[in-house]
N, C-alpha and C positions, 0 to 999 in steps of 0.2 A: 963491351960489357963494365971490365974492371975500369977503363980510364974513366965511363960514367960516373963510377961506384964516388971514385974518388972525388973527380970533380964534385959532385952532387956533395960528398962529404965534408969538400972543403967550404963550401957556403953555407950549410947548416952551422960550422965551428965559427966562421964570421958574424955567421947573424946572431948566434947565439953573444959571443963577444958586446956586438954591438947593443943588442939587449940587454945586456947585464950592465953597460954603463949607463944607458940612458936611463933604467930605474931609479926613481929615487932613495934618497937616503935607508937604509934597512932599517927596521924595526928595533934588528940589535944596536943601534947606533942609541938611541932614545929608548925613555923611559915613559911611558905614556899615563899618566893621572886623568880623570873624567871630573869635569864641573860640571856641578845641575844646579843653576841658581835663578833664582825668581828675579827676573833681568828687567821685566815690566809685569803689570799686573798692581793688583792694589800692595803689597809688601816692597813695591821693585826697589827701596831706597835700601832695604837691608842686604837684597844680593847684590847692586850694584855696589855700595860699600865693601862688601866683602872679598866682591871677585877682581876690586880693585887693587886688596891687599895681598891675595891668593897672586895677583901677577905680577908682582911688587916682588915677593918671596921668591918666586921662580926665576925672574930675570936676574937677581941679586947669586942665586944659589949657580945656576947658566952660566953667571961671569965666569963665578969661582971655579967652573970646570965642572960642574953639576955632580953627579954621584957615581962614582967608580969608573969617571973615565963616559958613560954616558951623561946628555942633555937630557931633563926634564921636557914633554912636551904637553902641555895644556889640551884637553880635545874639551871646548866650553859648549854648553848649550844653556838654553834659556827656559823655562818647566812654567812661561810665567804666572807664576804664583799660583797655580794651579797641581793639586795633588795626584789626580789622574795624571798628569803628564809629566810631574817628576818621576812615577812609578817608568812610565813608558822610556822615557829618556835613559834611567836607569838601566832598565833593561838591555838599553840599544848599546849603550859605554860599556856594558861587560859583555856581553855575545857578539855586537859587530865591531867593534872598536879597539877590544880587547885592552882596556885599562888594569891597572893591579892594584887601583883604589879610586874612589869617588871620593869627593868634598862636596857637600851641600846637600840637600838644600836648607837656608837658613831658619825654614819656620819649622816647626816643631811636628805639626802636620804633614805636614809633606814630604819633613824626611824620616817619620814615622812612614810614611805606607813605601817609599823606597830599599827598608830593612826586612822585608822577606824576601825580594828579588836578593840584593847581597847576601841571605842565607843561600838561597839555592843556587847561584855559581858561585859561593865562597870567593865574593869580593869585599874588602871589608869599605862602610862609607862610613866620613866621617864630618861632624857638624863644628860649628863655631859658636852657635847659638841657637842650638834646639835645648831649649829649658825644660819641658815638661818631665815631669820626675820618671814616667815610663818610659822615655826615649830609651835608655840602652838597658833596662831591666824591668822586670812587670814578674805578675804572679809565676808564672812558666821557668823565671829564671832569669842570668843576663844572656843579652843578644849578642850570640857570640862574633857578627860581626861589625856590631857596631859602637864607636867611641864618640866623643866628642870632649871639647876644650872650655865647654863653659859651665859654669854651676847652675844649679836647676835650681825650679821653682822653691820645693820646698826651703833650700838654702837662700834664696831672696827673699821667701814670704816669711822664713823668721827671721832673718838678720833687720828687714827694715820694720819689723816688731818691735826686736830688741832695740832697734837704733830710735824710735820714738817715744819710748819709756826711759831708755839708759842713758842714751845721749841728747833726745831733748825735751824732755821730764812730761812729755804728752801723756795724757791716761783715757782720754776717751775718746773714741775714733767714730768715725763715717766711713765705711767702705762704698765704693761707687763701681759696681766691676762687670769688666767686660763677661759676659755667663753666653758669650756665642763660641769661643776658645778655650781648648783644654789650659793654653796661658794662663789666661785672665781667672778662671776657676781656679786651680791650682793654687796661684801665690794669693788669692783670696782666702783660701781651706787654712792655707799656713797661717796667713798674717791673723787670722783670727785666733786658732788656736791657741799660737805662739803668745798674743798681744792678751789674751784672756785669762792664761795661763801663769800670767804675771803679773798680775795686778790691775791690766787694763781694763776698759768696757766698749765693747763694739755697742754704738748708740742705735745706728739702726745699719741697714746691708742693701743696697738699691742694685739694680741690672740696667746696662742696656746690649745692645746685642753691635757685633758689626755692623760700618755705615749709616747708623743715626748721627744725625747731623744738630738734632734739637734738644739739650739737658736740662730744659727752663724746668719743665715739672717736676724732676728729680730734685734740682736745688730747691725748689719753692718749698718742697716737702719736706727737706731737712733743715731750711732756716733757720726756723723755730726752737731747733732742737739746741740742749748744753751739747757741746763736741768742741774739742779743742786741735783735731787734725783729720781730714782728711788722705783716706788711701783711695789709689785708682791702680788696678791692676787690669793694664789693658796696652793697646799701641797707640801710639803717636796721634793716627789721627782722629783718633775720636777723645783722646786723653789734652791732648792741643785747645778742643773748641772747648770739653769738661769746664778746664782751665780759664779761659776767656769767660764764658754764662758766667761761672762763679763768681768770678774778680768783679764782671758787671755787676752781678746781684750784692756786689758789699761782702762776702764772707770771703774773707782775708785769712782764716788760719792757713799754717804749715799745709802744705799737699806730697805724699809722697809716692812715689810711685818706681817702677822695676825699669830692668834694662829694656823696656819697651817705649819710653820714651827720648832715646839715642836718636833722632834724628834731627836734621836741620829744619826739617819742616813744623817741628813741636813749635817755633818760634815764629814762623810767618801763620800759621794758624792761633797761636794764644796771643800772640804781640808780646814785646819785649815785656812792656809796665806792668804784665798779668805775669811774669815768670821771676818774681822774688818770693824768697822764704817757699822754695819748691825743692826737695831733695829725691834724687831718686839710685835706683843702686845701679851699678855696670861692674864692667871688668876693666876697666880701663879711665887712665884721665890723663890730658894731656901737661896737667898740671903736677905730673911725678916730675922727680928729679931724677930718679932712677935712670942710670948713662945708657942702659935698653933700650927705654922707652926714649930718652931724649935723640937715641942714633936714627930710632927709627921715624920720631918726628923731620927729622932733617930731611931723612933719604924719601920720604913719602911726598915731602912739601918738595923736594929739588925735579920728583916725577910727575904731581898730578896740581902742584901749583895751588894747594890748597892746604887746613888744617886739617890730620885725618880724625876717623872718631871713632867710637868703640868697634864698628862693626869691619873697620879698615882694618883695624889693628888684628882682631881676632881672625878675619880671613887672612894676614898674613903671620899671625903664629900656628892658622890650621894647616897652611901650605910646608911651613917649616917643621911640623910633627909630623905629618901622615913621611914627608921626605926623609926627615931623620928615620922612621921607622922603615921606610925602602933600604935606606943605606946600613940597616942594620938584621936587614931580612935574609936568611941562609941562603934563598934565591929569591928571584924576581916573579912569585907566584901571589894570587891575591893571599893564599892562605899564610904564606907564609911571612906578610907583610902585616896580615890582624893580628899573628903572633907577636913581631917586634912590637907594633904599635902598644899590646896590652902590657906590654916587660919595658916602658917606657918611666925608667923614674929620673927627676931632677930634671925635667927640660926648663929653662930658663927663659918664656920666652915676655913679650911685649906686657902680657895681663898678667905677668905672673909664673913663677916659679911655678911646677907643678910638678908631679909621679900622679901616673892613672891607678885608681882603686881595682878593686876584685870586679864591683859594678860598671867599670868601663867610664868612669867619672874623673874628672882631675881632682886633686887636692889640694885648693886654693885659697885664697884670701879674696875675701870682697870690700866694691870698692862704695864710696856713698860721697857723690856731687851735689855741690850745694848748688843754681844757679843764682847768678843778680842780675836783673837786665836781659834775663833768657841767655847769659852768655855762664862760661861754668866760671864759679867765684872759689871755691873751694874744694877739696878731695879728700877723703882718711878713708885708709885703708883696716877692714873690720876682720882681724882674725877670729873664726868661729870654733877654735880646736875645744 
């Protein structure tokens, strides 16, 4: 009996050793971060560009040795540009994949849909491009587990109103807004408030909804009015068509927008000829000669063989920001990473240097880009201190 027990024990030991050798690398060797982005669906270009930047940053960090000897492991899912799917995936990332932070989604609505899950499971979520004013703070206070590295709609709306008045000398505006999104409504409200408070006049305010393609009735109704600028708070899908149809009707006044204009599809929708005298606020411009920006452009082009856009840059900075927080966290837990992110000071990124304020927003400058024949022609960084 004793001999049999010894043989069985030996067999069990050998099997245990074999099993341990055949197991994949332990979770202790990697740090998991979630990526929850719009890789298909209506705003897929934002998600795809953001993830390209994220993956480039993680690749760079891992090549340099990772964080405290651990490599960063991305767990990536496509939320299909759907808020409900974004919530489901956030839950999966936090409860099943055991990530310490989640990057994304790109849009405000989808990102906000994940915040209750983040709060419940004490895992921070961070976006590079969710600009709605109530993303990180609302009437109930600061959302403890939500962060962003982009400025908000109030900031953009205010900035573009001031740019129209002070830099371009324009005094009479028409607003054509996307009334189906918090993004469009927030931008319109803050542009109008600032523009009128500083001596401008909003001659007319028109609305459309996501998916509209024919804007000729709106443009015909404003054509006879006295105005010298159009502000279009919305995304590139509709903005490109509005610009094309406005130019086709002979409306040649300057057209202003926000970061929703930043997509290569804007040019294909509007046509290069229509994209003159067009200005939009953004987080980054490839024309910026800052060495941090130019080094990023070289690195990005070497990997993807194309020029990076603002969402590429925001994704890159977002990954660097979150991983910087992970490196400073007292423990590898969501709560500790949250505390480190909130304490971020003087982060030096491609989209600008910033510190995180008490509302989990970055304190940073605004970039205004001018298009000429559909290409970036000039850029100007505006401090709004």
